[in-house]
C-alpha positions as CSV (number, residue, x, y, z in Angstrom):
1,X,-63.0,-23.4,39.9
2,X,-63.1,-21.3,36.8
3,X,-60.5,-18.4,36.4
4,X,-63.3,-15.8,36.8
5,X,-64.6,-17.5,40.0
6,X,-61.1,-17.7,41.3
7,X,-60.4,-14.0,40.8
8,X,-63.7,-13.1,42.4
9,X,-62.8,-15.3,45.4
10,X,-59.4,-13.5,45.7
11,X,-61.0,-10.1,45.6
12,X,-63.5,-11.3,48.2
13,X,-60.7,-12.4,50.5
14,X,-58.8,-9.2,50.1
15,X,-61.9,-7.1,50.9
16,X,-62.4,-9.2,54.1
17,X,-58.8,-9.4,55.4
18,X,-57.2,-6.4,53.7
19,X,-54.5,-8.5,52.1
20,X,-53.6,-12.0,50.9
21,X,-50.5,-14.0,50.4
22,X,-49.6,-15.9,47.2
23,X,-48.6,-19.2,48.8
24,X,-51.5,-19.3,51.1
25,X,-54.0,-18.7,48.2
26,X,-52.3,-21.3,46.1
27,X,-52.8,-23.9,48.8
28,X,-56.3,-22.9,49.6
29,X,-57.5,-22.7,46.0
30,X,-55.5,-25.8,44.9
31,X,-53.6,-24.1,42.0
32,X,-50.0,-23.2,41.4
33,X,-48.3,-20.1,42.8
34,X,-47.7,-19.0,39.2
35,X,-51.5,-19.1,38.5
36,X,-52.1,-16.9,41.6
37,X,-49.4,-14.5,40.4
38,X,-51.1,-14.2,37.0
39,X,-54.5,-13.6,38.7
40,X,-53.1,-10.9,40.8
41,X,-51.4,-9.2,37.8
42,X,-54.7,-9.2,36.0
43,X,-56.6,-7.9,39.0
44,X,-54.0,-5.1,39.4
45,X,-54.4,-4.1,35.8
46,X,-58.2,-3.8,36.5
47,X,-57.5,-1.5,39.4
48,X,-59.0,-3.9,42.0
49,X,-55.9,-4.7,44.0
50,X,-52.2,-3.7,44.3
51,X,-49.4,-6.2,44.3
52,X,-47.1,-6.3,47.3
53,X,-44.1,-8.4,48.1
54,X,-45.5,-12.0,48.3
55,X,-49.1,-11.1,47.9
56,X,-51.6,-8.2,47.4
57,X,-53.6,-5.7,49.3
58,X,-56.8,-3.7,48.6
59,X,-56.0,-0.5,46.7
60,X,-57.6,1.5,49.5
61,X,-55.3,0.0,52.1
62,X,-52.1,1.4,50.6
63,X,-50.4,4.4,52.2
64,X,-49.7,7.1,49.7
65,X,-47.1,9.9,49.8
66,X,-48.1,12.8,52.1
67,X,-46.9,16.4,51.3
68,X,-44.5,18.0,53.7
69,X,-47.0,20.7,54.5
70,X,-49.4,18.1,55.8
71,X,-46.9,16.0,57.7
72,X,-45.2,18.9,59.4
73,X,-48.4,19.9,61.4
74,X,-49.4,16.4,62.6
75,X,-48.3,14.5,65.7
76,X,-45.7,17.2,66.4
77,X,-45.2,16.3,70.1
78,X,-44.7,12.6,69.4
79,X,-42.1,13.4,66.7
80,X,-40.2,15.7,68.9
81,X,-40.2,13.2,71.8
82,X,-38.9,10.5,69.5
83,X,-36.3,12.8,68.1
84,X,-35.0,13.8,71.5
85,X,-34.5,10.2,72.4
86,X,-32.9,9.3,69.1
87,X,-30.4,12.1,69.5
88,X,-29.1,10.5,72.7
89,X,-28.2,7.4,70.8
90,X,-25.5,9.1,68.7
91,X,-22.0,8.6,70.1
92,X,-19.3,11.2,69.8
93,X,-17.6,11.2,66.4
94,X,-20.3,9.3,64.6
95,X,-21.2,9.4,61.0
96,X,-25.0,9.4,60.6
97,X,-27.5,9.4,57.8
98,X,-30.8,11.3,58.2
99,X,-33.5,10.0,55.9
100,X,-36.0,12.5,54.5
101,X,-39.0,13.2,56.9
102,X,-40.6,15.4,59.5
103,X,-39.4,13.2,62.4
104,X,-35.8,13.1,61.2
105,X,-35.8,16.9,60.8
106,X,-36.6,17.1,64.5
107,X,-33.4,15.0,65.1
108,X,-31.5,17.6,63.0
109,X,-32.8,20.3,65.3
110,X,-31.5,18.4,68.3
111,X,-28.0,17.9,67.0
112,X,-27.4,21.0,65.0
113,X,-25.0,22.5,67.6
114,X,-22.8,19.4,67.7
115,X,-19.4,19.7,66.0
116,X,-18.2,16.1,66.2
117,X,-20.4,14.5,63.6
118,X,-20.5,13.7,59.9
119,X,-24.2,14.1,58.8
120,X,-25.5,12.9,55.4
121,X,-29.0,13.6,54.3
122,X,-31.3,13.3,51.2
123,X,-33.6,16.0,52.4
124,X,-33.4,19.7,51.4
125,X,-35.2,20.9,54.5
126,X,-32.9,19.0,56.8
127,X,-29.9,20.4,54.9
128,X,-31.3,23.9,55.4
129,X,-31.8,23.2,59.1
130,X,-28.2,22.2,59.4
131,X,-26.9,25.2,57.4
132,X,-25.0,26.7,60.4
133,X,-24.1,23.3,62.0
134,X,-20.4,23.1,62.9
135,X,-20.4,19.4,62.0
136,X,-19.7,18.2,58.4
137,X,-23.0,18.1,56.4
138,X,-23.2,16.2,53.1
139,X,-26.2,16.1,50.8
140,X,-26.8,13.2,48.5
141,X,-27.8,15.4,45.6
142,X,-30.2,14.2,43.0
143,X,-33.7,15.2,41.7
144,X,-35.9,17.0,44.3
145,X,-39.4,15.6,45.0
146,X,-41.8,18.5,44.7
147,X,-43.9,19.2,47.8
148,X,-41.7,16.9,49.9
149,X,-38.1,18.0,49.6
150,X,-36.6,14.5,49.3
151,X,-33.7,13.9,46.9
152,X,-33.7,10.8,44.7
153,X,-32.4,9.5,41.4
154,X,-29.1,8.3,40.0
155,X,-26.9,10.9,41.8
156,X,-28.4,10.1,45.2
157,X,-28.1,6.4,44.5
158,X,-24.4,6.7,43.5
159,X,-23.5,8.5,46.6
160,X,-25.3,6.1,48.9
161,X,-23.5,3.2,47.2
162,X,-20.1,4.8,48.0
163,X,-20.4,5.6,51.7
164,X,-20.4,3.6,54.9
165,X,-22.3,5.1,57.8
166,X,-22.3,4.3,61.6
167,X,-26.0,5.0,62.2
168,X,-29.0,5.5,59.9
169,X,-32.2,7.1,61.2
170,X,-34.7,5.8,58.7
171,X,-38.2,7.3,58.2
172,X,-41.1,5.0,57.6
173,X,-44.3,5.4,55.6
174,X,-45.7,2.1,56.6
175,X,-44.7,-0.8,58.9
176,X,-46.2,-4.3,58.9
177,X,-45.1,-7.5,60.6
178,X,-45.2,-9.6,57.5
179,X,-44.2,-7.0,54.8
180,X,-41.7,-5.0,57.0
181,X,-41.1,-1.5,55.9
182,X,-42.7,-0.1,52.7
183,X,-42.7,3.1,50.7
184,X,-45.1,4.8,48.2
185,X,-42.9,4.4,45.2
186,X,-40.2,2.0,43.9
187,X,-37.8,4.9,43.6
188,X,-38.2,5.9,47.2
189,X,-38.0,2.3,48.4
190,X,-34.7,1.8,46.4
191,X,-33.2,4.9,48.1
192,X,-34.2,3.6,51.5
193,X,-32.7,0.1,50.7
194,X,-29.4,1.7,49.7
195,X,-29.4,3.6,53.0
196,X,-29.9,0.4,55.0
197,X,-27.1,-1.3,53.1
198,X,-24.7,1.7,53.8
199,X,-25.3,1.7,57.5
200,X,-23.8,-0.4,60.3
201,X,-27.0,0.1,62.4
202,X,-30.4,1.2,61.3
203,X,-32.9,2.9,63.7
204,X,-36.4,3.3,62.3
205,X,-38.1,6.5,63.4
206,X,-41.8,6.2,63.3
207,X,-44.8,7.4,65.3
208,X,-47.5,4.9,66.1
209,X,-49.7,5.9,63.2
210,X,-47.3,4.1,60.8
211,X,-47.8,0.6,62.2
212,X,-50.0,-2.1,60.7
213,X,-50.0,-0.4,57.3
214,X,-48.6,-1.2,53.9
215,X,-47.4,0.9,51.1
216,X,-46.7,0.1,47.4
217,X,-43.0,-1.0,47.4
218,X,-41.2,-3.0,50.0
219,X,-38.0,-1.5,51.6
220,X,-36.8,-4.3,53.8
221,X,-38.0,-6.9,56.3
222,X,-37.9,-6.1,60.0
223,X,-35.0,-8.4,60.6
224,X,-32.7,-6.0,58.7
225,X,-33.1,-3.1,61.2
226,X,-31.6,-2.6,64.7
227,X,-34.8,-1.2,66.3
228,X,-37.9,1.0,65.9
229,X,-38.3,4.1,68.0
230,X,-42.0,5.1,68.4
231,X,-44.3,6.9,70.8
232,X,-46.4,5.8,73.8
233,X,-49.6,5.4,71.7
234,X,-48.6,2.1,70.3
235,X,-50.8,-0.5,71.9
236,X,-49.2,-3.1,74.2
237,X,-50.6,-5.8,72.0
238,X,-48.9,-4.4,68.9
239,X,-45.7,-3.8,70.8
240,X,-45.5,-7.4,71.9
241,X,-46.3,-8.6,68.4
242,X,-43.6,-6.5,66.7
243,X,-41.1,-7.2,69.5
244,X,-41.1,-10.8,68.3
245,X,-39.3,-9.6,65.2
246,X,-37.4,-6.4,66.1
247,X,-36.6,-4.3,69.2
248,X,-39.2,-1.7,69.9
249,X,-38.2,1.4,72.0
250,X,-41.4,3.2,73.1
251,X,-40.8,6.8,74.2
252,X,-43.3,8.4,76.6
253,X,-44.1,12.0,76.0
254,X,-43.5,14.5,78.8
255,X,-40.8,12.3,80.4
256,X,-37.5,10.5,79.6
257,X,-39.1,7.1,80.2
258,X,-38.4,4.5,77.6
259,X,-40.0,1.1,77.5
């Protein structure tokens, strides 16, 4: 198969399945993994695909960053229900880390009257929500992402490398069985990875719309997290599929039932 024919075949498979894996392509097309990597790099430069950890996806399949103004008015009831349950998981005297996001800000609202916690966050809006909280509140510092409020960069990275946290509540842009958690930018993925490394336990906070999706840069595989907390709209089929890799706590709106 000529190089051009091979690249056309790769694009065809991505258009059909939404994504491909390097090793699988190498076996099926009878070429080396290095050859497939070169093909994917060329296709990415042409704007036809986007590389992911171990493979590639169609450019249209990637989840991009969403402004806070848009996120804050969508799936509000689900986020509040998830947050109420998440808040019950915080033992007295804990140190916790709240990742930037509209679901984690709902957790902040639930715990802002507690006085026994140490709360670290990389989100200006969460910090503002906790302005009068009697617990100790620490901001990572760093550059502020316009339209979102997340803090990133060397200052945030340095603080995250220095701390050890009991519980991390990690926001998710996209969750996929094979690719794990992913984020829209390498900088955001790095911050999230440092958060996971700093925490004894990581709870991913994600409504059901985040599942079966992939974004640009991988954060971590599912095996590195304690559990995912999501809403009742996740299908039973998906719940069973993800439960083979990680604990899934499905919270039902309007009740305290968790499955």
